[in-house]
C-alpha positions in Angstrom: 172.9 161.2 253.0 170.2 163.0 251.3 169.6 163.2 247.6 168.8 166.5 246.1 166.1 166.6 243.4 166.1 169.2 240.7 163.8 172.0 241.6 163.3 175.6 240.6 164.9 176.7 243.9 168.4 176.0 243.1 171.4 177.9 242.0 169.7 179.0 238.8 170.7 176.0 236.8 168.3 174.8 234.3 168.2 171.4 232.7 168.7 171.3 228.9 165.6 171.0 226.8 165.5 167.8 224.8 163.2 169.0 222.0 163.9 171.1 218.9 161.9 174.1 218.0 161.1 173.7 214.3 159.0 176.9 214.0 162.0 179.0 212.8 162.9 176.3 210.3 159.4 176.2 208.9 159.3 180.0 208.7 162.6 180.1 206.7 161.4 177.3 204.3 158.1 179.1 203.6 159.9 182.3 202.8 162.2 180.4 200.4 159.2 178.7 198.8 157.5 182.1 198.2 160.7 183.5 196.7 161.1 180.6 194.3 157.5 180.7 193.3 157.8 184.4 192.5 161.1 184.2 190.6 160.5 181.0 188.6 158.0 182.6 186.0 160.6 185.3 185.4 163.2 182.8 184.2 161.2 181.8 181.0 162.0 183.0 177.5 161.7 186.8 177.2 160.0 187.0 173.7 156.3 186.5 173.9 155.3 184.1 171.1 151.9 182.3 170.7 153.2 178.8 169.7 151.1 176.3 167.7 150.1 173.0 169.1 151.7 169.6 168.4 151.6 166.0 169.6 155.4 165.5 169.1 157.5 164.3 172.0 160.1 166.7 173.6 163.7 166.5 172.4 166.6 165.3 174.6 168.9 168.2 175.2 172.7 168.1 175.8 174.2 171.5 174.8 172.4 174.9 174.9 170.7 175.5 171.6 170.5 178.7 169.7 166.9 180.0 170.1 165.4 182.0 167.2 162.0 183.6 167.8 159.7 185.3 165.4 156.9 187.3 167.1 153.5 188.2 165.7 154.8 191.4 164.2 157.5 189.5 162.3 160.4 190.7 164.4 163.3 188.2 164.6 165.2 187.5 167.8 168.3 185.4 168.2 168.3 184.3 171.8 167.2 187.6 173.4 168.6 190.0 170.9 166.4 191.5 168.2 168.0 191.4 164.7 166.8 192.5 161.3 166.5 190.3 158.2 169.5 192.2 156.7 171.9 191.3 159.5 170.5 187.8 160.3 173.0 186.0 157.9 176.0 187.7 159.7 174.6 186.8 163.1 174.0 183.2 162.1 177.5 182.9 160.5 179.1 183.9 163.8 177.1 181.2 165.7 177.4 178.5 163.0 180.1 176.6 164.8 179.5 175.3 168.3 182.2 174.6 171.0 182.8 171.1 169.6 183.1 172.3 166.0 179.7 171.0 165.1 176.8 173.3 164.2 174.6 173.9 167.2 171.0 172.8 167.5 168.5 175.6 166.7 165.1 176.0 168.3 162.8 178.0 166.0 159.8 179.6 167.8 157.4 181.3 165.5 154.0 182.9 166.2 151.1 180.9 164.8 149.7 184.0 163.1 152.8 184.4 160.9 152.7 183.6 157.2 154.6 180.5 155.9 156.9 182.7 153.8 158.4 184.6 156.8 159.3 181.4 158.6 160.7 179.8 155.5 163.0 182.8 154.8 164.5 182.4 158.3 164.9 178.7 157.8 166.6 179.4 154.5 169.1 181.6 156.2 169.7 178.9 158.8 170.3 176.4 156.0 172.7 178.8 154.2 174.7 179.3 157.5 175.0 175.5 157.8 172.7 175.2 160.8 170.7 172.2 159.7 169.7 170.8 163.1 166.5 172.9 163.4 163.7 172.0 165.8 160.3 173.8 165.5 159.0 174.6 169.0 155.3 174.0 169.7 153.1 173.7 172.8 151.8 170.3 174.0 148.5 168.7 173.0 146.0 170.8 171.0 144.2 173.0 173.6 141.1 173.7 171.6 
């Protein structure tokens, strides 16, 4: 009785490879990494505002707040929509009640070059609409 050893001269059968080729996996992961690196900066807020600096701690967040932005030219944006000062009270009145019946939290982002009066007029309209949970958004530590 002779024992037959596996050889290349057989019936064309190959023994299975016991190692995994990870090159395609690495290629796919690198492509996904590049895609996320390119798209992540596009997901930030759409209104360009030069925020002042502050040493305050970040706020804990549960529900999505209403974001009000005032750019360097004094244009007012509620979330991503530009509104005028004339229709701002109506827009705020529509958003004055959150899903739970409570007024929503408001993040106010104002350019550092704006005058105090413009920001206070917007805050006055927020107060009149009953939106008293206002957080002023700033950047981190003073970068000077």
